[in-house]
Structures are given as C-alpha cells and as structure tokens.
HTML snippet that shows the backbone in 3Dmol.js (N, CA, C, O; Angstrom):
<script src="https://3Dmol.org/build/3Dmol-min.js"></script>
<div id="view" style="width:600px;height:400px;position:relative"></div>
<script>
const pdb = `
ATOM      1  N   MET A   1      -2.606  26.832 -27.404  1.00  0.00           N
ATOM      2  CA  MET A   1      -1.653  25.495 -27.738  1.00  0.00           C
ATOM      3  C   MET A   1      -0.748  25.484 -26.405  1.00  0.00           C
ATOM      4  O   MET A   1      -0.479  26.567 -25.886  1.00  0.00           O
ATOM      5  N   ASP A   2      -0.287  24.322 -25.857  1.00  0.00           N
ATOM      6  CA  ASP A   2       0.647  24.084 -24.697  1.00  0.00           C
ATOM      7  C   ASP A   2       1.742  24.119 -25.255  1.00  0.00           C
ATOM      8  O   ASP A   2       1.997  23.534 -26.308  1.00  0.00           O
ATOM      9  N   ASN A   3       2.627  24.909 -24.519  1.00  0.00           N
ATOM     10  CA  ASN A   3       3.935  24.983 -24.913  1.00  0.00           C
ATOM     11  C   ASN A   3       4.803  23.848 -23.927  1.00  0.00           C
ATOM     12  O   ASN A   3       5.894  23.391 -24.271  1.00  0.00           O
ATOM     13  N   SER A   4       4.318  23.597 -23.034  1.00  0.00           N
ATOM     14  CA  SER A   4       4.806  22.786 -21.703  1.00  0.00           C
ATOM     15  C   SER A   4       5.430  21.480 -22.663  1.00  0.00           C
ATOM     16  O   SER A   4       4.984  20.949 -23.680  1.00  0.00           O
ATOM     17  N   ILE A   5       6.523  21.256 -21.945  1.00  0.00           N
ATOM     18  CA  ILE A   5       7.512  19.728 -22.600  1.00  0.00           C
ATOM     19  C   ILE A   5       6.902  18.832 -21.448  1.00  0.00           C
ATOM     20  O   ILE A   5       7.097  17.638 -21.678  1.00  0.00           O
ATOM     21  N   ILE A   6       6.325  19.037 -20.458  1.00  0.00           N
ATOM     22  CA  ILE A   6       5.843  17.989 -19.700  1.00  0.00           C
ATOM     23  C   ILE A   6       4.431  18.027 -19.839  1.00  0.00           C
ATOM     24  O   ILE A   6       3.732  19.026 -19.671  1.00  0.00           O
ATOM     25  N   VAL A   7       3.979  16.690 -20.209  1.00  0.00           N
ATOM     26  CA  VAL A   7       2.546  16.376 -20.543  1.00  0.00           C
ATOM     27  C   VAL A   7       2.108  15.341 -19.411  1.00  0.00           C
ATOM     28  O   VAL A   7       2.653  14.238 -19.372  1.00  0.00           O
ATOM     29  N   TYR A   8       1.239  15.655 -18.599  1.00  0.00           N
ATOM     30  CA  TYR A   8       0.473  14.846 -17.679  1.00  0.00           C
ATOM     31  C   TYR A   8      -0.535  13.834 -18.309  1.00  0.00           C
ATOM     32  O   TYR A   8      -1.395  14.168 -19.123  1.00  0.00           O
ATOM     33  N   ARG A   9      -0.339  12.538 -17.840  1.00  0.00           N
ATOM     34  CA  ARG A   9      -1.109  11.582 -18.285  1.00  0.00           C
ATOM     35  C   ARG A   9      -1.563  10.689 -17.276  1.00  0.00           C
ATOM     36  O   ARG A   9      -0.740  10.274 -16.459  1.00  0.00           O
ATOM     37  N   ASP A  10      -2.554  10.390 -17.223  1.00  0.00           N
ATOM     38  CA  ASP A  10      -3.170   9.339 -16.073  1.00  0.00           C
ATOM     39  C   ASP A  10      -2.797   7.865 -16.329  1.00  0.00           C
ATOM     40  O   ASP A  10      -3.515   7.235 -17.106  1.00  0.00           O
ATOM     41  N   TYR A  11      -1.899   7.344 -15.837  1.00  0.00           N
ATOM     42  CA  TYR A  11      -1.562   5.870 -15.939  1.00  0.00           C
ATOM     43  C   TYR A  11      -2.286   5.151 -14.872  1.00  0.00           C
ATOM     44  O   TYR A  11      -1.925   4.003 -14.612  1.00  0.00           O
ATOM     45  N   GLY A  12      -3.158   5.627 -14.293  1.00  0.00           N
ATOM     46  CA  GLY A  12      -3.636   4.785 -13.084  1.00  0.00           C
ATOM     47  C   GLY A  12      -2.968   4.863 -11.894  1.00  0.00           C
ATOM     48  O   GLY A  12      -2.152   5.778 -11.784  1.00  0.00           O
ATOM     49  N   ASN A  13      -3.150   4.010 -10.852  1.00  0.00           N
ATOM     50  CA  ASN A  13      -2.436   4.261  -9.605  1.00  0.00           C
ATOM     51  C   ASN A  13      -2.296   2.848  -9.271  1.00  0.00           C
ATOM     52  O   ASN A  13      -2.991   2.073  -9.928  1.00  0.00           O
ATOM     53  N   ILE A  14      -1.443   2.315  -8.272  1.00  0.00           N
ATOM     54  CA  ILE A  14      -1.371   1.417  -7.372  1.00  0.00           C
ATOM     55  C   ILE A  14      -2.080   1.750  -5.854  1.00  0.00           C
ATOM     56  O   ILE A  14      -1.792   2.695  -5.120  1.00  0.00           O
ATOM     57  N   LYS A  15      -2.882   0.910  -5.661  1.00  0.00           N
ATOM     58  CA  LYS A  15      -3.724   0.934  -4.249  1.00  0.00           C
ATOM     59  C   LYS A  15      -3.558  -0.163  -3.402  1.00  0.00           C
ATOM     60  O   LYS A  15      -3.525  -1.356  -3.702  1.00  0.00           O
ATOM     61  N   PHE A  16      -3.451   0.405  -2.241  1.00  0.00           N
ATOM     62  CA  PHE A  16      -3.424  -0.898  -1.116  1.00  0.00           C
ATOM     63  C   PHE A  16      -4.578  -1.113  -0.432  1.00  0.00           C
ATOM     64  O   PHE A  16      -5.396  -0.194  -0.423  1.00  0.00           O
ATOM     65  N   ASP A  17      -4.854  -2.234   0.208  1.00  0.00           N
ATOM     66  CA  ASP A  17      -5.980  -2.752   0.708  1.00  0.00           C
ATOM     67  C   ASP A  17      -5.381  -3.704   1.826  1.00  0.00           C
ATOM     68  O   ASP A  17      -5.713  -4.886   1.915  1.00  0.00           O
ATOM     69  N   ILE A  18      -4.494  -3.107   2.650  1.00  0.00           N
ATOM     70  CA  ILE A  18      -4.135  -4.001   3.780  1.00  0.00           C
ATOM     71  C   ILE A  18      -5.180  -4.329   4.705  1.00  0.00           C
ATOM     72  O   ILE A  18      -5.367  -5.459   5.157  1.00  0.00           O
ATOM     73  N   LYS A  19      -5.948  -3.169   5.009  1.00  0.00           N
ATOM     74  CA  LYS A  19      -6.923  -3.174   5.976  1.00  0.00           C
ATOM     75  C   LYS A  19      -7.606  -4.436   5.987  1.00  0.00           C
ATOM     76  O   LYS A  19      -7.356  -5.231   6.893  1.00  0.00           O
ATOM     77  N   SER A  20      -8.393  -4.701   5.140  1.00  0.00           N
ATOM     78  CA  SER A  20      -9.384  -5.813   4.924  1.00  0.00           C
ATOM     79  C   SER A  20      -8.647  -7.067   5.122  1.00  0.00           C
ATOM     80  O   SER A  20      -9.242  -7.952   5.737  1.00  0.00           O
ATOM     81  N   VAL A  21      -7.531  -7.283   4.735  1.00  0.00           N
ATOM     82  CA  VAL A  21      -6.699  -8.484   4.888  1.00  0.00           C
ATOM     83  C   VAL A  21      -6.256  -8.513   6.519  1.00  0.00           C
ATOM     84  O   VAL A  21      -6.383  -9.611   7.061  1.00  0.00           O
ATOM     85  N   MET A  22      -5.781  -7.478   7.290  1.00  0.00           N
ATOM     86  CA  MET A  22      -5.824  -7.501   8.530  1.00  0.00           C
ATOM     87  C   MET A  22      -7.029  -7.629   9.237  1.00  0.00           C
ATOM     88  O   MET A  22      -7.066  -8.485  10.121  1.00  0.00           O
ATOM     89  N   ASP A  23      -7.968  -6.982   9.029  1.00  0.00           N
ATOM     90  CA  ASP A  23      -9.242  -7.013   9.714  1.00  0.00           C
ATOM     91  C   ASP A  23      -9.781  -8.585   9.723  1.00  0.00           C
ATOM     92  O   ASP A  23     -10.079  -9.166  10.767  1.00  0.00           O
ATOM     93  N   ASN A  24      -9.856  -9.136   8.517  1.00  0.00           N
ATOM     94  CA  ASN A  24     -10.183 -10.448   8.415  1.00  0.00           C
ATOM     95  C   ASN A  24      -9.347 -11.541   9.362  1.00  0.00           C
ATOM     96  O   ASN A  24      -9.819 -12.449  10.047  1.00  0.00           O
ATOM     97  N   LYS A  25      -8.199 -11.226   9.210  1.00  0.00           N
ATOM     98  CA  LYS A  25      -7.387 -12.024  10.237  1.00  0.00           C
ATOM     99  C   LYS A  25      -7.207 -11.739  11.615  1.00  0.00           C
ATOM    100  O   LYS A  25      -6.530 -12.360  12.435  1.00  0.00           O
ATOM    101  N   GLY A  26      -7.876 -10.755  11.763  1.00  0.00           N
ATOM    102  CA  GLY A  26      -7.782 -10.226  13.205  1.00  0.00           C
ATOM    103  C   GLY A  26      -6.594  -9.762  13.817  1.00  0.00           C
ATOM    104  O   GLY A  26      -6.296  -9.991  14.989  1.00  0.00           O
ATOM    105  N   ILE A  27      -5.668  -8.866  12.717  1.00  0.00           N
ATOM    106  CA  ILE A  27      -4.248  -8.922  13.204  1.00  0.00           C
ATOM    107  C   ILE A  27      -4.657  -6.844  13.336  1.00  0.00           C
ATOM    108  O   ILE A  27      -5.442  -6.199  12.640  1.00  0.00           O
ATOM    109  N   THR A  28      -3.818  -6.384  14.407  1.00  0.00           N
ATOM    110  CA  THR A  28      -3.867  -4.960  14.630  1.00  0.00           C
ATOM    111  C   THR A  28      -2.633  -4.360  14.245  1.00  0.00           C
ATOM    112  O   THR A  28      -1.559  -4.953  14.143  1.00  0.00           O
ATOM    113  N   ILE A  29      -2.838  -3.196  14.045  1.00  0.00           N
ATOM    114  CA  ILE A  29      -1.623  -2.493  13.510  1.00  0.00           C
ATOM    115  C   ILE A  29      -0.585  -2.448  14.719  1.00  0.00           C
ATOM    116  O   ILE A  29       0.610  -2.363  14.433  1.00  0.00           O
ATOM    117  N   ASN A  30      -0.967  -2.499  16.019  1.00  0.00           N
ATOM    118  CA  ASN A  30      -0.064  -2.633  17.099  1.00  0.00           C
ATOM    119  C   ASN A  30       0.846  -3.980  16.837  1.00  0.00           C
ATOM    120  O   ASN A  30       2.077  -4.006  16.829  1.00  0.00           O
ATOM    121  N   GLN A  31      -0.017  -5.062  16.630  1.00  0.00           N
ATOM    122  CA  GLN A  31       0.820  -6.233  16.513  1.00  0.00           C
ATOM    123  C   GLN A  31       1.873  -6.322  15.413  1.00  0.00           C
ATOM    124  O   GLN A  31       2.927  -6.942  15.556  1.00  0.00           O
ATOM    125  N   VAL A  32       1.427  -5.482  14.000  1.00  0.00           N
ATOM    126  CA  VAL A  32       2.436  -5.461  13.028  1.00  0.00           C
ATOM    127  C   VAL A  32       3.617  -4.591  13.323  1.00  0.00           C
ATOM    128  O   VAL A  32       4.630  -4.691  12.630  1.00  0.00           O
ATOM    129  N   VAL A  33       3.545  -3.776  14.276  1.00  0.00           N
ATOM    130  CA  VAL A  33       4.416  -2.567  14.473  1.00  0.00           C
ATOM    131  C   VAL A  33       5.444  -3.526  15.547  1.00  0.00           C
ATOM    132  O   VAL A  33       6.667  -3.392  15.593  1.00  0.00           O
ATOM    133  N   LYS A  34       4.682  -4.466  16.348  1.00  0.00           N
ATOM    134  CA  LYS A  34       5.974  -5.124  17.172  1.00  0.00           C
ATOM    135  C   LYS A  34       6.536  -6.179  16.470  1.00  0.00           C
ATOM    136  O   LYS A  34       7.667  -6.565  16.765  1.00  0.00           O
ATOM    137  N   LYS A  35       5.899  -6.693  15.586  1.00  0.00           N
ATOM    138  CA  LYS A  35       6.526  -7.877  15.044  1.00  0.00           C
ATOM    139  C   LYS A  35       7.601  -7.365  13.663  1.00  0.00           C
ATOM    140  O   LYS A  35       8.614  -8.007  13.388  1.00  0.00           O
ATOM    141  N   THR A  36       7.302  -6.494  13.122  1.00  0.00           N
ATOM    142  CA  THR A  36       7.984  -5.694  12.105  1.00  0.00           C
ATOM    143  C   THR A  36       9.225  -5.183  12.383  1.00  0.00           C
ATOM    144  O   THR A  36      10.228  -5.401  11.705  1.00  0.00           O
ATOM    145  N   GLY A  37       9.159  -4.322  13.639  1.00  0.00           N
ATOM    146  CA  GLY A  37       9.727  -3.279  14.015  1.00  0.00           C
ATOM    147  C   GLY A  37       9.794  -1.956  13.398  1.00  0.00           C
ATOM    148  O   GLY A  37      10.756  -1.219  13.618  1.00  0.00           O
ATOM    149  N   LEU A  38       8.640  -1.548  12.492  1.00  0.00           N
ATOM    150  CA  LEU A  38       8.627  -0.650  11.839  1.00  0.00           C
ATOM    151  C   LEU A  38       7.755   0.574  12.437  1.00  0.00           C
ATOM    152  O   LEU A  38       7.013   0.250  13.364  1.00  0.00           O
ATOM    153  N   HIS A  39       7.740   1.574  12.147  1.00  0.00           N
ATOM    154  CA  HIS A  39       7.212   2.714  13.092  1.00  0.00           C
ATOM    155  C   HIS A  39       5.646   2.595  12.750  1.00  0.00           C
ATOM    156  O   HIS A  39       5.161   2.176  11.699  1.00  0.00           O
ATOM    157  N   HIS A  40       5.086   2.983  13.696  1.00  0.00           N
ATOM    158  CA  HIS A  40       3.661   2.872  13.685  1.00  0.00           C
ATOM    159  C   HIS A  40       2.948   3.835  12.623  1.00  0.00           C
ATOM    160  O   HIS A  40       1.955   3.396  12.043  1.00  0.00           O
ATOM    161  N   GLN A  41       3.474   5.318  12.301  1.00  0.00           N
ATOM    162  CA  GLN A  41       2.745   5.968  11.292  1.00  0.00           C
ATOM    163  C   GLN A  41       2.927   5.151   9.968  1.00  0.00           C
ATOM    164  O   GLN A  41       1.948   5.071   9.226  1.00  0.00           O
ATOM    165  N   VAL A  42       4.189   4.489   9.581  1.00  0.00           N
ATOM    166  CA  VAL A  42       4.342   3.650   8.594  1.00  0.00           C
ATOM    167  C   VAL A  42       3.206   2.900   8.098  1.00  0.00           C
ATOM    168  O   VAL A  42       2.542   2.980   7.065  1.00  0.00           O
ATOM    169  N   ILE A  43       3.154   1.980   9.345  1.00  0.00           N
ATOM    170  CA  ILE A  43       2.094   0.753   9.158  1.00  0.00           C
ATOM    171  C   ILE A  43       0.662   1.323   8.883  1.00  0.00           C
ATOM    172  O   ILE A  43      -0.103   0.887   8.023  1.00  0.00           O
ATOM    173  N   LYS A  44       0.351   2.602   9.938  1.00  0.00           N
ATOM    174  CA  LYS A  44      -0.660   3.065   9.693  1.00  0.00           C
ATOM    175  C   LYS A  44      -1.110   3.693   8.019  1.00  0.00           C
ATOM    176  O   LYS A  44      -2.210   3.651   7.466  1.00  0.00           O
ATOM    177  N   ARG A  45       0.148   4.237   7.539  1.00  0.00           N
ATOM    178  CA  ARG A  45      -0.104   4.877   6.160  1.00  0.00           C
ATOM    179  C   ARG A  45      -0.745   3.769   4.942  1.00  0.00           C
ATOM    180  O   ARG A  45      -1.590   3.982   4.072  1.00  0.00           O
ATOM    181  N   TYR A  46       0.102   2.398   5.304  1.00  0.00           N
ATOM    182  CA  TYR A  46      -0.122   1.475   4.759  1.00  0.00           C
ATOM    183  C   TYR A  46      -1.637   0.968   4.807  1.00  0.00           C
ATOM    184  O   TYR A  46      -2.319   0.545   3.873  1.00  0.00           O
ATOM    185  N   TYR A  47      -1.957   1.120   6.088  1.00  0.00           N
ATOM    186  CA  TYR A  47      -3.346   0.479   6.552  1.00  0.00           C
ATOM    187  C   TYR A  47      -4.428   1.130   5.956  1.00  0.00           C
ATOM    188  O   TYR A  47      -5.381   0.550   5.436  1.00  0.00           O
ATOM    189  N   ASN A  48      -4.215   2.831   6.065  1.00  0.00           N
ATOM    190  CA  ASN A  48      -5.460   3.131   5.520  1.00  0.00           C
ATOM    191  C   ASN A  48      -5.266   3.555   3.808  1.00  0.00           C
ATOM    192  O   ASN A  48      -6.214   3.958   3.134  1.00  0.00           O
ATOM    193  N   GLY A  49      -4.072   3.405   3.347  1.00  0.00           N
ATOM    194  CA  GLY A  49      -3.754   3.282   1.952  1.00  0.00           C
ATOM    195  C   GLY A  49      -3.362   4.604   1.245  1.00  0.00           C
ATOM    196  O   GLY A  49      -3.530   4.987   0.087  1.00  0.00           O
ATOM    197  N   THR A  50      -2.708   5.247   2.476  1.00  0.00           N
ATOM    198  CA  THR A  50      -2.286   6.793   2.177  1.00  0.00           C
ATOM    199  C   THR A  50      -0.903   6.726   1.879  1.00  0.00           C
ATOM    200  O   THR A  50      -0.360   7.830   1.842  1.00  0.00           O
ATOM    201  N   VAL A  51      -0.199   5.777   1.663  1.00  0.00           N
ATOM    202  CA  VAL A  51       1.152   5.759   1.484  1.00  0.00           C
ATOM    203  C   VAL A  51       1.523   6.165  -0.050  1.00  0.00           C
ATOM    204  O   VAL A  51       1.013   5.552  -0.988  1.00  0.00           O
ATOM    205  N   GLU A  52       2.288   7.055  -0.214  1.00  0.00           N
ATOM    206  CA  GLU A  52       2.617   7.503  -1.493  1.00  0.00           C
ATOM    207  C   GLU A  52       3.834   6.943  -2.175  1.00  0.00           C
ATOM    208  O   GLU A  52       3.837   6.729  -3.387  1.00  0.00           O
ATOM    209  N   ARG A  53       4.900   6.697  -1.377  1.00  0.00           N
ATOM    210  CA  ARG A  53       5.912   5.825  -1.812  1.00  0.00           C
ATOM    211  C   ARG A  53       5.963   4.529  -1.121  1.00  0.00           C
ATOM    212  O   ARG A  53       5.707   4.441   0.080  1.00  0.00           O
ATOM    213  N   PHE A  54       6.304   3.473  -1.884  1.00  0.00           N
ATOM    214  CA  PHE A  54       6.274   2.215  -0.855  1.00  0.00           C
ATOM    215  C   PHE A  54       7.591   1.589  -1.242  1.00  0.00           C
ATOM    216  O   PHE A  54       8.121   1.697  -2.348  1.00  0.00           O
ATOM    217  N   ASP A  55       8.108   0.851  -0.092  1.00  0.00           N
ATOM    218  CA  ASP A  55       9.337   0.242  -0.320  1.00  0.00           C
ATOM    219  C   ASP A  55       9.198  -1.345  -0.037  1.00  0.00           C
ATOM    220  O   ASP A  55       8.453  -1.928   0.751  1.00  0.00           O
ATOM    221  N   LYS A  56      10.105  -1.820  -0.885  1.00  0.00           N
ATOM    222  CA  LYS A  56      10.015  -3.434  -1.043  1.00  0.00           C
ATOM    223  C   LYS A  56      10.271  -4.198   0.315  1.00  0.00           C
ATOM    224  O   LYS A  56       9.641  -5.197   0.662  1.00  0.00           O
ATOM    225  N   ASP A  57      11.226  -3.628   0.996  1.00  0.00           N
ATOM    226  CA  ASP A  57      11.406  -4.270   2.326  1.00  0.00           C
ATOM    227  C   ASP A  57      10.210  -4.380   3.451  1.00  0.00           C
ATOM    228  O   ASP A  57       9.923  -5.354   4.148  1.00  0.00           O
ATOM    229  N   VAL A  58       9.567  -2.998   3.409  1.00  0.00           N
ATOM    230  CA  VAL A  58       8.400  -2.887   3.914  1.00  0.00           C
ATOM    231  C   VAL A  58       7.448  -3.867   3.643  1.00  0.00           C
ATOM    232  O   VAL A  58       7.044  -4.632   4.519  1.00  0.00           O
ATOM    233  N   LEU A  59       6.996  -3.902   2.288  1.00  0.00           N
ATOM    234  CA  LEU A  59       5.894  -4.855   1.868  1.00  0.00           C
ATOM    235  C   LEU A  59       6.454  -6.405   2.171  1.00  0.00           C
ATOM    236  O   LEU A  59       5.632  -7.261   2.499  1.00  0.00           O
ATOM    237  N   SER A  60       7.944  -6.759   2.049  1.00  0.00           N
ATOM    238  CA  SER A  60       7.986  -7.830   2.379  1.00  0.00           C
ATOM    239  C   SER A  60       7.644  -8.109   3.628  1.00  0.00           C
ATOM    240  O   SER A  60       6.879  -9.035   3.899  1.00  0.00           O
ATOM    241  N   LYS A  61       8.190  -7.314   4.531  1.00  0.00           N
ATOM    242  CA  LYS A  61       7.796  -7.754   6.016  1.00  0.00           C
ATOM    243  C   LYS A  61       6.117  -7.631   6.240  1.00  0.00           C
ATOM    244  O   LYS A  61       5.620  -8.439   7.025  1.00  0.00           O
ATOM    245  N   LEU A  62       5.472  -6.917   5.758  1.00  0.00           N
ATOM    246  CA  LEU A  62       4.041  -7.056   5.813  1.00  0.00           C
ATOM    247  C   LEU A  62       3.542  -8.412   5.375  1.00  0.00           C
ATOM    248  O   LEU A  62       2.819  -9.133   6.062  1.00  0.00           O
ATOM    249  N   CYS A  63       3.947  -8.663   4.297  1.00  0.00           N
ATOM    250  CA  CYS A  63       3.487  -9.853   3.752  1.00  0.00           C
ATOM    251  C   CYS A  63       3.923 -11.186   4.582  1.00  0.00           C
ATOM    252  O   CYS A  63       3.219 -12.196   4.588  1.00  0.00           O
ATOM    253  N   TYR A  64       5.040 -11.093   5.214  1.00  0.00           N
ATOM    254  CA  TYR A  64       5.478 -12.233   6.198  1.00  0.00           C
ATOM    255  C   TYR A  64       4.697 -12.338   7.239  1.00  0.00           C
ATOM    256  O   TYR A  64       4.267 -13.417   7.646  1.00  0.00           O
ATOM    257  N   VAL A  65       4.376 -10.887   7.912  1.00  0.00           N
ATOM    258  CA  VAL A  65       4.003 -10.954   9.311  1.00  0.00           C
ATOM    259  C   VAL A  65       2.240 -11.351   9.177  1.00  0.00           C
ATOM    260  O   VAL A  65       1.627 -12.077   9.960  1.00  0.00           O
ATOM    261  N   ILE A  66       1.649 -10.624   7.919  1.00  0.00           N
ATOM    262  CA  ILE A  66       0.205 -10.968   7.825  1.00  0.00           C
ATOM    263  C   ILE A  66      -0.001 -12.383   7.482  1.00  0.00           C
ATOM    264  O   ILE A  66      -1.018 -12.989   7.819  1.00  0.00           O
ATOM    265  N   ASP A  67       0.888 -12.872   6.863  1.00  0.00           N
ATOM    266  CA  ASP A  67       0.996 -14.082   5.976  1.00  0.00           C
ATOM    267  C   ASP A  67      -0.250 -14.141   4.948  1.00  0.00           C
ATOM    268  O   ASP A  67      -1.258 -14.847   4.990  1.00  0.00           O
ATOM    269  N   CYS A  68       0.245 -12.947   3.802  1.00  0.00           N
ATOM    270  CA  CYS A  68      -0.381 -13.030   2.492  1.00  0.00           C
ATOM    271  C   CYS A  68       0.569 -12.840   1.381  1.00  0.00           C
ATOM    272  O   CYS A  68       1.791 -12.769   1.506  1.00  0.00           O
ATOM    273  N   ASN A  69      -0.114 -12.764   0.260  1.00  0.00           N
ATOM    274  CA  ASN A  69       0.724 -12.644  -0.979  1.00  0.00           C
ATOM    275  C   ASN A  69       0.700 -10.997  -1.197  1.00  0.00           C
ATOM    276  O   ASN A  69      -0.083 -10.286  -0.567  1.00  0.00           O
ATOM    277  N   LEU A  70       1.692 -10.451  -2.205  1.00  0.00           N
ATOM    278  CA  LEU A  70       1.448  -9.278  -2.590  1.00  0.00           C
ATOM    279  C   LEU A  70       0.349  -8.805  -2.931  1.00  0.00           C
ATOM    280  O   LEU A  70      -0.221  -7.848  -2.406  1.00  0.00           O
ATOM    281  N   ASN A  71      -0.094  -9.588  -4.030  1.00  0.00           N
ATOM    282  CA  ASN A  71      -1.625  -9.317  -4.736  1.00  0.00           C
ATOM    283  C   ASN A  71      -2.717  -9.208  -3.880  1.00  0.00           C
ATOM    284  O   ASN A  71      -3.742  -8.614  -4.216  1.00  0.00           O
ATOM    285  N   ASP A  72      -2.538  -9.846  -2.581  1.00  0.00           N
ATOM    286  CA  ASP A  72      -3.482  -9.631  -1.508  1.00  0.00           C
ATOM    287  C   ASP A  72      -3.715  -8.354  -0.824  1.00  0.00           C
ATOM    288  O   ASP A  72      -4.787  -8.091  -0.278  1.00  0.00           O
ATOM    289  N   ILE A  73      -2.765  -7.606  -0.854  1.00  0.00           N
ATOM    290  CA  ILE A  73      -2.623  -6.116  -0.125  1.00  0.00           C
ATOM    291  C   ILE A  73      -2.667  -5.098  -1.075  1.00  0.00           C
ATOM    292  O   ILE A  73      -3.061  -4.043  -0.577  1.00  0.00           O
ATOM    293  N   MET A  74      -2.373  -5.022  -2.415  1.00  0.00           N
ATOM    294  CA  MET A  74      -2.155  -4.286  -3.182  1.00  0.00           C
ATOM    295  C   MET A  74      -2.641  -4.551  -4.728  1.00  0.00           C
ATOM    296  O   MET A  74      -2.634  -5.689  -5.197  1.00  0.00           O
ATOM    297  N   TYR A  75      -3.081  -3.360  -5.509  1.00  0.00           N
ATOM    298  CA  TYR A  75      -3.722  -3.848  -6.970  1.00  0.00           C
ATOM    299  C   TYR A  75      -3.687  -2.704  -7.640  1.00  0.00           C
ATOM    300  O   TYR A  75      -3.636  -1.614  -7.069  1.00  0.00           O
ATOM    301  N   TYR A  76      -3.707  -2.828  -8.713  1.00  0.00           N
ATOM    302  CA  TYR A  76      -3.545  -1.603  -9.826  1.00  0.00           C
ATOM    303  C   TYR A  76      -5.021  -1.316 -10.463  1.00  0.00           C
ATOM    304  O   TYR A  76      -5.874  -2.065 -10.939  1.00  0.00           O
ATOM    305  N   GLU A  77      -4.942   0.309 -10.233  1.00  0.00           N
ATOM    306  CA  GLU A  77      -6.424   0.979 -10.559  1.00  0.00           C
ATOM    307  C   GLU A  77      -5.997   1.648 -11.853  1.00  0.00           C
ATOM    308  O   GLU A  77      -5.086   2.470 -11.956  1.00  0.00           O
ATOM    309  N   LYS A  78      -6.932   1.097 -13.032  1.00  0.00           N
ATOM    310  CA  LYS A  78      -6.824   1.692 -14.279  1.00  0.00           C
ATOM    311  C   LYS A  78      -7.008   3.179 -14.231  1.00  0.00           C
ATOM    312  O   LYS A  78      -7.445   3.677 -13.193  1.00  0.00           O
ATOM    313  N   PRO A  79      -6.731   3.889 -15.202  1.00  0.00           N
ATOM    314  CA  PRO A  79      -7.113   5.208 -15.279  1.00  0.00           C
ATOM    315  C   PRO A  79      -8.645   5.545 -15.430  1.00  0.00           C
ATOM    316  O   PRO A  79      -9.432   4.774 -15.980  1.00  0.00           O
ATOM    317  N   LYS A  80      -8.938   6.549 -14.989  1.00  0.00           N
ATOM    318  CA  LYS A  80     -10.563   6.875 -15.138  1.00  0.00           C
ATOM    319  C   LYS A  80     -10.940   7.264 -16.682  1.00  0.00           C
ATOM    320  O   LYS A  80     -11.902   6.740 -17.244  1.00  0.00           O
ATOM    321  N   ASN A  81     -10.227   8.079 -17.222  1.00  0.00           N
ATOM    322  CA  ASN A  81     -10.515   8.671 -18.411  1.00  0.00           C
ATOM    323  C   ASN A  81      -9.797   7.718 -19.701  1.00  0.00           C
ATOM    324  O   ASN A  81      -9.544   8.323 -20.742  1.00  0.00           O
ATOM    325  N   ASN A  82      -9.553   6.593 -19.639  1.00  0.00           N
ATOM    326  CA  ASN A  82      -9.372   5.654 -20.596  1.00  0.00           C
ATOM    327  C   ASN A  82     -10.548   4.793 -21.277  1.00  0.00           C
ATOM    328  O   ASN A  82     -10.282   3.959 -22.142  1.00  0.00           O
TER     329      ASN A  82
END
`;
const viewer = $3Dmol.createViewer("view");
viewer.addModel(pdb, "pdb");
viewer.setStyle({}, {cartoon: {color: "spectrum"}});
viewer.zoomTo();
viewer.render();
</script>
C-alpha cells in the first residue's frame, strides 16, 4: 500500500512542432532571433521541442514572426496508458 499523498498520473503532454513550420517556410532560427529579440537558446528549445515551460509572450512573438497560428506549432499528446 502506498501511503503517499501525492499520486502521479499521466495527463499527457503539450508538444511543440515549430521546426516543421519554420523549415517549410524557409525560416531559420537566426532570423527568428533577430525579429523577436529573444535569446538564441530560447528559440532553439522551442525549435527542438525541448522547452519545458512555455511563455505566452514568446509564443505570441513566434506566431507573429513565423506567421502561423498556435495550433500550427503546438499540440496535445494524450497519455500513453489510457
């Protein structure tokens, strides 16, 4: 019996796929960095899908510069064990 009051449950995950949108439009990380004023590493994390905490201002800038909608660059991945 587990006496823990914290129970882990897999609720799924938010995934980013900015790379395919940028690649299809021929937009580079450096171009996004110059147009948004954001740090290269920030853009690179979104591009590689390794960002852990996302910021609405960053997402707004990305959508504006890349000229896309939010649902073009991120999606919900359902839990694997449901």
